[in-house]
N, C-alpha and C positions, 0 to 999 in steps of 0.2 A: 300495423293494426287495421282491422277491418273498419270500412267507413260506410256510413248510411248515405245512400245517394238520394238527394233532394231534387224535386222539381218545384216551379213556381208559376201560378196563373194569376192574373189580375196585376198589372204593372203600373200602379199609381204611386203616390208618394211614399207610402209605408214600404212598398216593395223595394224601393231604393235603399232604405235603411236596412231592409232585411238581407238584401244581397250583400251588403258591406259587413255583415254580422257572422260571417262563417269563419270563426277563428278556433274552431274545435278540431282536434284530430280524429274526432269521431264521425264528422259530417262533411259532405261535399255537395256544392250546388252544381248540378250538372246539366239542367235544361230549364227554359222559361217559355211560356206559352202566352199568346195574346190573340185577339180576334183578328188581327192583322199581322202578317209575317213580318213586315217591315219594322213595326214597333218592337216585335220580340227580337229581331235580329239587331236593332240599334241597341237595345237593353243588353242582349248578350255580349255585344262588342264593348260597351262601357265597362262591364264587369268581368269580362273574360270568361264567359260560361260557354261551354263547349256546343250546346245544342239550342236552337230556337225553333219554335213551332207557331204556325199561323192559325192554329186552333186549339181549343182546350182539349178536345178529344184525342188529337194526335199526341199530346204530351201524356195524357192519361194512359194510353196504351203503349208507351215506351217500356219495354221490359227491364231496362236498367234502373228505373227510378223506383225506390222504396216508398217514399213519403212526399207529399204534395203540400206546400204552403199556399193557402187560398186567401186572396186579398181582393175579391170581387165585391160590389155592393151588397149590403145586408140582405136585400131582397132576392139576390140570386144564389145565396149560400146553399139553400137545401137542394136545389136542382144540380148545382155544381158538385156538391158532395156526393150525391147519389150517382152521378156519372162517374166520379172518381172511384166510389166504392165498387160500382159494377166492374170496374177494371182492376179491382183489388189493390187499391192504393190506400195507405194509411194517410191521415189528413191532420194538419194543423191549420184551423180556420180562425180567420181574424174575428175579432168581437165586433158586434155581438154575434154568437155563433149562428143563431136562427132568428126568425121574426117572432116565433112563439113556441110554446112548449110542445105542441103536436108535432111541428116540424122536427124539433130535436129528438122527440121519441121516435118518430120514423127513421130518421139518420142513424140513431144508435141501435135500433133494432135490425136495420139492414147491415150495419157495420159488425154486429155480432154474428149475423149469419155468414158475412164474408170473412170472418176472422181477421178484421181490421180495427186499429185503434183510431179514434177521433179525439182531437183536444181543441180547446179554445185558446187562441193566442192571447191570453190574459197575463200580462207581465207580473202582476201582483203574486200569482202563484208560483213563479220562478225566481224571484229576486231573493238572494241569500239573506238580506236583512229580515225579510218577514218570516222566513224560516227559523231564524235565531230568536227573534222576538216571540214567536209563538212557542218555541220550546221553552223559553225562560218563564213565560206565563204558565205553561202547563206544569213547570217545575215549582210553581208558587213563589217564584222569587220577588214578585210585586204584590203578593196577596191575591185574593179571589177577584176574578174578572167581574166587573160591574156593569160597564157600559162601553159602547163603541160608537163613535161619531164620524161621519164622513161628509166633506163639502167638496163640490166641483162646479166651477162655473165658467163658462166661455161666452165671448160676445161675438156671435156669428152675424155676419151681414144678412139683412132680412131682404134677400133678392129673390125674384120669381124663379130663376134657374138654379138656385142654391140647393144642392141635394140634401142639406140638413134639414129642410122644411118641406121636403117632398115626400108625401106618403108612399108613393109608388116605388120609391128607392129605399124605403125603410128608414126615413128620416126621423127627427125628433131627439130631444135630449136623453130619453130613457135608453135608447139603443146604442147611442154614441158615447155619452160620457157617464150616464147613470149605471151603466154596467160596471164600470171601475168602481164607483162608490159602493155599490151593492156587494161587488166581489170582495172589496176590502173589508166591509163589515162582516160579511159571511165567513170570510177566512179566518177571523179571529173569534167569532162567536162559536160556543161549545156545540150548538145545535141549531136547527133551522127555526126561524121565528115562527110562532104559532098565532100570537096575537098581532093584527097589523092594521094600520090606519094610514091613509095617504090624502094629500090634496094636490090639486094640479091646476094650472093655468094653460089652456090650450091656445095654440097659434091659430089664426084664421084658416090655414090650410088643413087643420085637423090633427096636426102633431103636437106632441106635448112640448111646451116652451120652458116651463118652471114646475118644480114639484117638490114635495117633501114628504118624508115617511117616518113613522114611529113604529118600532117593533119590540116585541118581547117574546122570549123563547121559554122552554120548559125549565131552563137552568136559572131562571130568573135574571137574565142579562137583557139590559135594555140597549137599543141602538137607535139612532137617528140619522137621516140622510137628507140633504138638501142638493139640488142640482138646478142649473139654469143655463139656457142657451143665449139669453139676452142680458146677461149681466155677469161681469167678471167677478169670480170668487176665488179664494185660494184653494189649491188642491191639497187639502188638509185632512189628516186623519188623526183622531185622538182616541187612544185606548186607556180606559179608566179602570184601575184596579184599586183595592182597598188600601194599598200602602204606597202607591205612586200612580202618576199617569204619564203616558208616553205620546208625544207629539211627533208626527211625521209630516214633513212638507214634501209637496210634489210627489205624493205617494205612488203614483202609477210606475215609477222607475227610481224609487228612493234607494239611497244607499247610506243614510244616517238618520238617527232618531235621537230626541232628547227626552230623558227620563227625569221628571220632576218629583221630588219627595215632599212630604207634609211640611218639613221645616224650611222648604225653599231652596234647598240644595239640589244640583243637577249632575247627571251623567250623561254622556254621549255614547250612544252604541253606533259603531261603524261596521259594515258588512257589505261586500260586494262592490261593484262599480256601476253608477248610473249609465255609462255609455255601453255597458255590456248587456242591457236588458234583454234585447233580442237574441243575443248569443246564448244566454242562459236558456231561453226556450228552445233553441236548436239543440243545445247540448242535452237538455232533459228528455227531449222527445227521442233523440237518437239513443240515448242511454236506455230508454224504455224498450226500444226495438232490439238493441244489442243484448240486453241482460234480462228482459222480462220483468224488471222492476218498474211498477206503475208509477209514473211522475206526471200523468196526465191531469190529475185533480178533476176528473170528469164528474165526480159526485157533487163537488163544489158547484161546477158549472151547471149541473142539473138543478140545484137548489136556487141559484141566482135566476136562472131562466124561469123557474116556476114563480119567483117573486115578480119578475117583470111581467110574466103572464098574468098574474093576479092584478097587478096595477093597472095594465092596459084594459082589463075588464072593468075595474072600478071606474075608470075614466071614460068608458064607452068608446074607446078607440077600436072600433069594430073592424076598421080597414086592416089591422094587424093580423086578423084571423082569416082573411079571405084566401 
């Protein structure tokens, strides 16, 4: 079987997980790139990857590579993607895909010109559990969809050199964990919210520390989101339908959900495997390139990006648009 050849640039923590996730007969990781050759070489030796490059540009122009997984800081995503697209490489970019809507619009316009696909590495869009739940909701198994709720809270150390609180590196809860919560809600909503409200508490550095959202769309579906960088909260999503509600814990990589009915009885939905979250991304993007079946979910990425853009404007976080 033909295999899609992958490269990778940005070799931080998530890259180690990604390198261990090539379990598909459709994909092969053939090269890694870093700003220093030694780091790339050490990484390639650890995971038995054939090629190591000491610059991103060298990897971009390797003719063997079909698609590149990009895991650099948020603030570098646009420039890195434009460079890769110039070399006609398809891209799977870590979340959040860009700092703002204009950046994403520019990237996608250039991608279309270069006949390349671009996708965000949002696990929610690729977990089998979510596809099954969405299909069952669309089949009216639980009655009409009424509300979607999402929580996500982390306790990040408030230190001067912490990238999570650094505007220049695309810090803040919205771009780091808010993108998960908003992607969860948008994935299940029938349409993009039209009525929107938000509140925020800003960190002294200017990034968002805590925030909440309320949304309503044209299908009369409500959703709420709460996120925090300075208080631990469950990664919990709740989908409320007329005849049941569905609770999903640790939703970014969930493989099970609990359905609760009005009489208090419950069912469990199981699908996929938590540990294969990144493998599902690799498989779906490889399948897209091999067959032309669009599994990128870029339309949902655009919608979530637009919601984050709106929120940042509401909060006067003007540094996001420089």
